[in-house]
N, C-alpha and C positions, 0 to 999 in steps of 0.2 A: 751628686749635684744640683738640686732643682731650682726650676727656667725661674718658677714664681715664687722666690722664696722669699720667704719673710728679710727686714735688714736685718742689723747683725743688735739694734735695739732689742732689748727683750720687752716683751707686750708686759703692763703693769698685773700685780698677782692679783686682784682683788676682781674678777671677772668684766665680761664688756668691753673692756678695751682692744683697740684695732693694732695692729703693729703695721709698720711702713711697708708699702708694698713695693719691689723692687720693678721701675721704670723701663727698666731698660729691659729685665727679661719676661716682662709682658709685652712688650710692644715688639721683641723675639718669636713672640707666642702666636702674637697676632701677626706678624708679617710670614710667616711661616704655614697659619692654616691657612691665611689668603693664599698665598702661591700653590701648597697642594688643595685648595679648594677649586682654582680657578684649573689647573692641572687637571682631574678626575673631570670637571664638567666640560672640559674639551673635546673629552677623549670617548663621551657617550656618545651611542648613535643613538637617531633621530626615534628609532623605537622605542626604542628605551627610555623616553622622556619623560610618559606617562607613570609609571610606577616610581623611574626618580623624581616627580613633583610629590608620591605618596610619601616618599622617606622624608624629603624635606618640609611636609608640610608636619609629619612625624616628631620630627630635630625641633622645627618651629613651636609645636606645642611644647614641648619639654623647656624650651629657651620662655615661653610666658609664665608658667609654673614659677621656674626659676625667677624671674623678675617679679613676679606679683609678690614672690616672699622677702626682695629686697627690701621692693618700695614701699611693703606695706612694715617692713621693720622699725621699730622705735630708736636701737641702739645706732642707727650708720648716719653720716654725715648727710648732708642738706645736698652734696654734689652727687653720693650714693644714689640716694633716693630719685634724682633728677633722668639719672642715668637709665635709673629700670623702669622706669616711666617711658622714655626714650625708646626702651627693647622692647616694650609690653608694645608701644605701638608700632616700631617698626617687623615682627613676630607677628604681630596678629595682620598686618599686609599682607606677612609674604603667605601666610595661613588661607587668607579669602582670593587675593590672588591666586595662589596656587589652585585651587578650589575651579577657580573659575576656570583657567584654563587648563583644567582636569578635563570640566565636561566640555569646553568648545572640541576637546582632542578628540573626547567619545563621542561625540555626536557626527564629525565627520567620516566615522567607521561606519555609522549606523545605516543599513538600506533604502536611500529614499521611495516615497511608495510614486509611482506612477499616476499623474493626475490627466483622468481622462477628458478628451475633446469634444 
């Protein structure tokens, strides 16, 4: 059984057709991913924060590429293109803020030069 299965209605045979999405399955996957993500993040020590930010930046970069592909598609309905644009904005914001936070944390570990008085 697939969680994100298409409905029982067959897709049109002449290409370009999209089946209906199983909304309850998609909602279940979203809630499960959110719960697992929160549980994983809560158990990470503060020392591992910077490597974890690098990993989430890589995942967000993959999301940006996927969202660009979806947003540029001509065969998709308008609401899917709009959701793709929202995904691009959110993922780009996550990437930029991740780099800023990582840079700030790395600056904390640099030795400060003593100023001669």
